[in-house]
C-alpha positions as CSV (number, residue, x, y, z in Angstrom):
1,X,-0.4,25.8,-35.0
2,X,-3.7,27.2,-34.2
3,X,-4.6,29.0,-31.0
4,X,-7.2,26.4,-30.2
5,X,-4.6,23.6,-30.5
6,X,-2.2,25.4,-28.2
7,X,-5.0,26.0,-25.7
8,X,-6.0,22.3,-25.7
9,X,-2.3,21.2,-25.4
10,X,-1.8,23.6,-22.5
11,X,-4.8,22.3,-20.6
12,X,-3.7,18.7,-21.1
13,X,-0.2,19.5,-19.9
14,X,-1.6,21.3,-16.8
15,X,-3.6,18.2,-16.0
16,X,-0.8,15.7,-16.6
17,X,2.0,17.4,-14.7
18,X,0.5,17.0,-11.2
19,X,-0.2,13.3,-11.9
20,X,3.4,12.8,-13.0
21,X,4.7,14.6,-9.9
22,X,2.9,12.1,-7.6
23,X,4.4,9.1,-9.4
24,X,7.9,10.5,-8.8
25,X,7.5,10.8,-5.0
26,X,10.2,9.1,-3.0
27,X,9.2,6.5,-0.4
28,X,9.9,9.0,2.4
29,X,7.7,11.6,0.8
30,X,5.0,9.1,0.4
31,X,5.3,8.1,4.0
32,X,5.1,11.7,5.1
33,X,2.1,12.2,2.9
34,X,0.4,9.1,4.4
35,X,0.9,10.5,7.9
36,X,-0.5,13.9,7.0
37,X,-3.3,12.7,4.7
38,X,-7.0,13.3,5.6
39,X,-8.8,10.3,7.1
40,X,-10.5,9.6,3.8
41,X,-7.3,9.7,1.8
42,X,-5.1,7.9,4.2
43,X,-6.1,4.3,3.3
44,X,-5.1,4.7,-0.3
45,X,-1.7,6.4,0.4
46,X,-0.9,3.9,3.2
47,X,-1.7,1.0,0.9
48,X,0.6,2.5,-1.8
49,X,3.5,2.6,0.7
50,X,2.8,-1.0,1.7
51,X,2.6,-2.2,-1.9
52,X,6.0,-0.5,-2.7
53,X,7.5,-2.1,0.3
54,X,6.3,-5.6,-0.7
55,X,8.2,-5.3,-3.9
56,X,11.2,-3.8,-2.2
57,X,11.3,-6.7,0.3
58,X,11.3,-9.2,-2.6
59,X,14.1,-7.3,-4.3
60,X,16.1,-7.1,-1.0
61,X,15.7,-10.8,-0.4
62,X,16.8,-11.6,-4.0
63,X,19.8,-9.3,-3.6
64,X,20.9,-11.0,-0.4
65,X,20.0,-8.1,1.9
66,X,17.8,-9.7,4.5
67,X,18.1,-6.8,7.1
68,X,16.7,-4.3,4.6
69,X,14.1,-6.9,3.5
70,X,12.9,-7.3,7.1
71,X,12.6,-3.5,7.5
72,X,10.5,-3.4,4.3
73,X,8.3,-6.2,5.7
74,X,7.8,-4.2,8.9
75,X,6.7,-1.2,6.8
76,X,4.2,-3.5,4.9
77,X,2.6,-4.5,8.2
78,X,2.7,-1.0,9.7
79,X,1.2,0.8,6.7
80,X,-1.4,-1.9,6.1
81,X,-2.6,-1.5,9.6
82,X,-2.7,2.3,9.2
83,X,-4.7,1.8,6.0
84,X,-7.1,-0.6,7.7
85,X,-7.6,1.6,10.7
86,X,-8.2,4.7,8.6
87,X,-10.7,2.8,6.4
88,X,-12.6,1.6,9.5
89,X,-12.6,5.0,11.2
90,X,-13.7,6.9,8.1
91,X,-16.2,4.1,7.1
92,X,-15.0,4.6,3.5
93,X,-12.8,2.7,1.2
94,X,-13.2,-0.6,3.1
95,X,-13.6,-2.7,0.0
96,X,-10.6,-1.3,-2.0
97,X,-8.4,-1.5,1.1
98,X,-9.4,-5.1,1.8
99,X,-8.7,-6.0,-1.8
100,X,-5.3,-4.4,-1.8
101,X,-4.4,-6.1,1.4
102,X,-5.6,-9.5,0.1
103,X,-3.4,-9.0,-3.0
104,X,-0.4,-8.1,-0.8
105,X,-0.9,-11.1,1.4
106,X,-1.0,-13.4,-1.7
107,X,2.1,-11.8,-3.1
108,X,4.0,-12.2,0.2
109,X,3.0,-15.9,0.3
110,X,4.5,-16.3,-3.2
111,X,7.7,-14.5,-2.0
112,X,7.8,-16.6,1.1
113,X,8.1,-19.8,-1.0
114,X,11.3,-18.5,-2.6
115,X,13.0,-17.6,0.7
116,X,15.5,-19.4,2.8
117,X,14.0,-21.2,5.7
118,X,15.2,-18.7,8.3
119,X,13.5,-15.8,6.4
120,X,10.2,-17.5,5.9
121,X,9.0,-16.9,9.5
122,X,9.1,-13.1,9.2
123,X,7.3,-13.2,5.9
124,X,4.6,-15.5,7.4
125,X,4.2,-13.1,10.4
126,X,3.4,-10.2,8.1
127,X,1.0,-12.4,6.1
128,X,-0.8,-13.3,9.4
129,X,-1.0,-9.6,10.3
130,X,-2.4,-8.8,6.9
131,X,-5.0,-11.5,7.3
132,X,-6.1,-10.1,10.7
133,X,-6.6,-6.7,9.1
134,X,-8.6,-8.3,6.3
135,X,-10.8,-10.2,8.7
136,X,-11.5,-6.9,10.6
137,X,-12.3,-5.1,7.3
138,X,-14.6,-7.9,6.1
139,X,-16.4,-8.0,9.5
140,X,-17.0,-4.3,9.1
141,X,-18.3,-4.7,5.6
142,X,-20.5,-7.7,6.1
143,X,-21.0,-8.1,9.8
144,X,-24.3,-7.6,11.4
145,X,-24.7,-4.5,13.5
146,X,-22.6,-1.3,13.3
147,X,-20.5,-0.9,10.2
């Protein structure tokens, strides 16, 4: 192998390893990072926690673990609110945060349709909370006056 090839390969590995490390973060590590993130970075990290928990809730409901599913739904609402608040406070990432929250609300509506009647209410409550966050974000993006 040539020295140049080894140098290029080394650079590519140096770039790829930190990206790989972030993908392997546990949920608890991601939550800790969300709480410690700068105001500009917090919306993205909080949205990621919420997205993971949407899928976890679906899996828990499917596996017959409603208590864990309700806990995951609570995290969806909490971290979506944190994402929305951080986006509004920083004035940045309003649009990507709104889009992600809209997609999660849509996914939760789909999940709700598969649930037993007694579990549908908690899913709907989270959808309602997500819609309130979206409404606030949209008002900030397109409302008249201060943004």
